[in-house]
C-alpha positions as CSV (number, residue, x, y, z in Angstrom):
1,M,42.3,8.4,-59.8
2,S,42.4,10.6,-56.7
3,G,45.5,9.3,-55.0
4,D,48.3,11.7,-54.2
5,I,50.9,9.5,-55.9
6,R,50.1,8.0,-59.2
7,A,51.2,4.5,-60.5
8,A,54.1,4.4,-58.0
9,P,56.1,1.2,-58.3
10,V,56.1,-1.1,-55.3
11,P,59.7,-1.3,-53.8
12,R,61.2,-4.8,-53.9
13,D,61.7,-4.7,-50.2
14,M,57.9,-4.1,-49.4
15,P,56.8,-7.5,-48.0
16,D,53.8,-9.4,-49.3
17,I,51.5,-9.5,-46.3
18,P,48.4,-11.6,-46.7
19,A,45.1,-9.9,-46.4
20,I,42.6,-10.7,-43.7
21,D,40.0,-13.0,-45.2
22,P,37.2,-10.7,-46.5
23,A,34.6,-13.2,-45.3
24,A,36.0,-12.7,-41.7
25,D,35.8,-8.9,-41.7
26,T,33.4,-8.8,-38.9
27,L,35.4,-8.3,-35.7
28,L,37.3,-11.4,-34.6
29,P,39.3,-11.9,-31.5
30,L,42.7,-10.2,-31.9
31,S,45.2,-12.6,-33.5
32,A,49.0,-12.4,-33.8
33,A,48.5,-11.7,-37.5
34,E,47.1,-8.3,-36.7
35,L,50.2,-7.3,-34.7
36,D,53.5,-6.3,-36.3
37,P,56.5,-8.4,-35.3
38,D,57.5,-5.6,-32.9
39,G,54.4,-6.3,-30.9
40,H,52.4,-3.2,-31.8
41,L,49.2,-2.7,-33.8
42,Y,49.6,-0.2,-36.6
43,V,46.6,1.6,-38.0
44,F,46.9,3.3,-41.4
45,A,44.9,6.5,-41.6
46,Y,44.1,8.2,-44.9
47,G,41.0,10.3,-44.2
48,S,39.3,11.5,-41.0
49,L,41.4,9.2,-38.8
50,I,44.3,11.5,-39.7
51,W,42.7,14.5,-37.9
52,N,40.3,12.6,-35.6
53,P,41.7,9.2,-34.6
54,G,39.5,8.8,-31.6
55,F,41.8,6.3,-29.9
56,S,44.9,6.5,-27.8
57,H,48.2,5.7,-29.5
58,E,51.8,5.6,-28.7
59,R,53.2,7.3,-31.8
60,R,52.1,8.8,-35.0
61,H,54.2,8.2,-38.2
62,P,54.0,9.7,-41.7
63,A,53.5,6.7,-43.8
64,L,53.3,5.4,-47.4
65,L,51.0,2.6,-48.7
66,H,51.5,1.2,-52.2
67,G,48.9,-0.5,-54.2
68,Y,45.9,1.6,-53.2
69,H,44.9,5.3,-53.5
70,R,42.5,7.5,-51.5
71,R,39.2,8.2,-53.2
72,F,35.7,9.4,-52.5
73,C,34.1,6.1,-53.4
74,L,31.5,5.4,-50.8
75,W,28.1,6.9,-50.4
76,S,27.4,8.0,-46.8
77,R,23.7,8.0,-45.7
78,H,24.4,8.4,-42.0
79,Y,27.7,10.0,-41.0
80,R,28.0,12.6,-43.8
81,G,24.6,12.5,-45.5
82,T,21.1,11.1,-45.3
83,P,19.2,8.5,-47.4
84,D,17.6,11.4,-49.3
85,A,20.8,13.4,-49.8
86,P,23.8,11.0,-49.4
87,G,27.2,12.4,-48.9
88,L,30.5,10.8,-49.7
89,V,33.3,9.4,-47.6
90,L,36.8,8.2,-48.5
91,G,38.0,4.7,-49.0
92,L,41.2,3.0,-50.2
93,D,40.6,1.9,-53.8
94,H,42.9,-0.3,-55.9
95,G,45.9,1.2,-57.7
96,G,48.6,3.8,-57.2
97,A,49.8,4.7,-53.7
98,C,48.7,6.8,-50.7
99,R,50.4,9.0,-48.2
100,G,48.9,9.0,-44.8
101,V,49.6,8.4,-41.1
102,A,50.4,5.1,-39.3
103,Y,49.4,5.1,-35.6
104,S,51.3,2.7,-33.4
105,V,49.3,1.1,-30.6
106,P,50.7,-1.1,-27.8
107,G,49.7,-4.7,-28.2
108,A,47.9,-4.7,-24.9
109,A,45.5,-2.1,-26.2
110,A,45.1,-3.5,-29.7
111,E,41.8,-5.4,-29.2
112,V,40.0,-2.4,-27.7
113,V,41.2,-0.2,-30.6
114,L,40.2,-2.7,-33.2
115,A,36.7,-2.9,-31.7
116,Y,36.4,0.9,-31.7
117,L,37.5,1.0,-35.4
118,Q,35.2,-1.8,-36.4
119,D,32.2,0.1,-34.9
120,R,33.3,3.4,-36.3
121,E,34.1,2.3,-39.9
122,M,31.3,-0.3,-40.2
123,P,28.5,0.6,-37.9
124,N,25.7,-1.9,-37.6
125,D,28.0,-4.4,-39.2
126,E,27.6,-2.8,-42.6
127,Q,30.4,-4.2,-44.7
128,V,31.4,-1.1,-46.7
129,Y,35.1,-1.8,-46.1
130,H,37.3,-4.9,-45.9
131,R,39.7,-4.8,-42.9
132,R,43.1,-5.7,-44.3
133,M,46.6,-6.2,-43.2
134,L,48.9,-4.2,-45.6
135,A,52.6,-3.4,-45.8
136,V,53.1,0.3,-44.9
137,R,56.4,2.2,-44.9
138,L,57.1,4.5,-42.0
139,L,58.6,7.6,-43.7
140,D,60.3,8.8,-40.5
141,S,62.4,5.7,-40.2
142,G,62.1,3.8,-43.5
143,R,60.8,0.7,-41.7
144,V,58.1,-1.4,-43.3
145,V,55.4,-2.6,-40.9
146,R,52.1,-4.6,-41.0
147,A,49.2,-2.2,-40.6
148,V,45.4,-2.5,-40.4
149,A,43.7,-0.5,-43.2
150,F,40.1,-0.2,-44.3
151,V,39.8,-0.9,-48.0
152,A,36.6,0.0,-49.9
153,N,34.4,-3.0,-50.6
154,R,33.7,-2.8,-54.3
155,A,30.8,-5.3,-54.0
156,H,28.9,-3.1,-51.6
157,A,25.9,-1.1,-52.8
158,S,27.5,2.1,-51.4
159,Y,30.6,1.8,-53.6
160,C,30.7,4.4,-56.4
161,R,33.2,6.2,-58.7
162,P,31.7,9.7,-59.2
163,C,33.3,12.2,-61.4
164,P,34.7,15.3,-59.6
165,N,31.7,17.5,-60.4
166,T,29.2,14.9,-59.1
167,A,31.3,14.4,-56.0
168,A,31.5,18.1,-55.3
169,R,27.7,18.5,-55.6
170,A,27.1,15.6,-53.2
171,I,29.6,16.8,-50.7
172,A,28.3,20.4,-50.9
173,R,24.8,19.3,-49.8
174,G,25.6,16.3,-47.6
175,I,25.0,16.8,-43.8
176,G,24.9,13.8,-41.5
177,Q,25.3,12.6,-37.9
178,M,29.0,13.8,-37.9
179,G,28.3,17.1,-39.5
180,P,28.7,18.7,-43.0
181,N,30.3,16.6,-45.6
182,R,32.3,19.6,-46.9
183,D,34.0,19.9,-43.4
184,Y,35.1,16.2,-43.8
185,L,36.7,17.0,-47.2
186,L,38.3,20.4,-46.2
187,N,39.6,19.0,-42.9
188,T,41.3,16.2,-44.7
189,V,42.8,18.5,-47.4
190,A,44.1,20.9,-44.7
191,H,45.7,18.2,-42.6
192,L,47.3,16.5,-45.7
193,R,48.8,19.9,-46.7
194,A,50.1,20.3,-43.1
195,M,51.9,17.0,-43.7
196,G,53.3,18.3,-47.0
197,V,50.9,16.1,-49.1
198,R,48.9,17.5,-52.0
199,D,46.2,15.1,-53.2
200,A,45.3,16.3,-56.7
201,G,41.9,14.5,-56.7
202,L,40.7,15.9,-53.4
203,D,42.1,19.4,-54.3
204,R,40.0,19.3,-57.5
205,I,36.8,18.4,-55.7
206,A,37.4,21.1,-53.1
207,A,37.9,23.7,-55.8
208,L,34.5,22.8,-57.3
209,L,32.6,23.3,-54.0
210,P,30.3,26.4,-54.0
211,S,31.5,29.1,-51.7
212,G,29.9,29.3,-48.3
C-alpha cells in the first residue's frame, strides 16, 4: 500500500456520508448533497491538485481522509503517457488513510468548479474515477466536512496495481500532454514534504527512478 498512513482507525466522530451513485458519476447539476452544511464545496486533493488546482478557491486546508490511500493505480495514455508508452497517475484506492489538501469553494462557484474537475479528471467522459462525497477532517481546525474526492474505478481497464519497480519504469519513460510523468511524481512528493507528509510508497518509487 502506498498511502502515507497505514491502517489508521476511523475516528468515531467521522460521519458516514453516502457516496454519489457511481452510475451517476457523469456530471450532474449541482445538488445540495455536494455542498457541506456550511454552504461551501470542499475538494479533497491528493495528487496534482495539491500543486496545480486550476480553480479559484477561498481557502486551502491540510486534511485527512480515512478509508482510502494514495496510489499509482491508473495507467495514463494521454496526460502522462501515450498508448504505446503509458504512464501512471494517482488515484484513491481502498484502505488506510491519506493526508492531502481540502480546498474550500463558495457555493456560488461550485457548479463551475465541479464541471472543470469533471473535464480534467475524466476527459471524454472516460470513467477512470468515481466522484464521491467523503468525510474529511480539516487538520487546521479539527472540523469534519463533506468533500468531493475522485476515487479510482477498479472496474476500469486503466486500473492497475504495479509493484514499485514496474511503476518506476513506467513513470521514467512516460511523457504525455501534460509533460513527463516523473515531474508529476516528483512534484507531488516535494509538495507533500513541504506539508510535512512523507508518503512511503511514493518515496520508494521516486528512489527507483533512473537519474536524469
